[in-house]
C-alpha angles and dihedrals in degrees: 000000000000122000091249091050091050090049091051091048091051092049092050092047091050091049093050091047092051091049092050091050092049095046116091137183120238126200111218131191110205130188109246094240089064096054101112099042092044092052089054094044092048091052091050091046093052091048094047100042109022091234119128125232127206110196128201119185127201150105118324094228092053092048089052090055092047094048093049088050093055105268111171097243116138102184126033126200105191130196090227141027097236098069096054088045089056091048089050091054089049090053092242097126130061113265116269092001100114118105140151110258099175145358111225130219129212124223135184104224141179128188087224118090112241094008099110115051120221093252098046094242089144088080089065101034109022125104096217118150102213137029116189126209137156121267103278091210094062106017122063092208089058091051089050090052091055089050090054095048091051093045093054093042095244101111099096091046096052102030094095089053097051118117115190126218120206087240139354092276091060092044088055091046091056091054095040093054094044095246083123119030091219140000146186107251139158113279088230090066094062103024136079134164098351104321146068104260099213145356123014131301150181111213100214114231108252089230088070095069142027109278111268100226107182115206130194129199142175106247124226090256089059096049094107098033110100090202091061094056091041091055092048089051091046091056087062094051123109090243094056093041090055089055092048092050092048089064093057101262122137118231 
């Protein structure tokens, strides 16, 4: 090998070593409604920064319990703004790191074409057997669904038919598999690039439920992990915001 080739090899090796030293892994707890966009954002983030992301998806209420009991998460993407605010008061997030990354939308959805009308009248007139929604005690989208049912005067009628998922992912699964004819799910689960991707849906007017402001924060355990701050910053980037918007969220 020539001297110039050896020099180039050494430079490349040094560069790779410096990148490997600088790259970190970040543990992230993500609200289930944000599964698809976060998978895409994480892949882009890894490609653009060299950092690695380990994602866990679930119900916001359960993540709160895990975080307060010492779970090793370093960044938290909640399905509401109340849970990160509580963690902030309990000194479990890094100072000044909390921000709203998306505003979620609720949709009544069925895997069957033409089953759900565009005004949601099926909730008052339909003879469906099961309506799925996320556990309203731990999942903000489930709480929003209960709000909607009460607002339109359909709660007492449909209450015996409600089947609860542990989180919004399970509520969607019930509807997607036909175990429930229809369900309240996050718009992001059935929407991409301006349209509902399958089945039939009523996009619930946002005036029917409390706004679902979804906050993110760097947790105390991620305070000294550069990948945690880098990911929080990346969520605010134009590239990430374009992904978020493509799944039907407001910004």
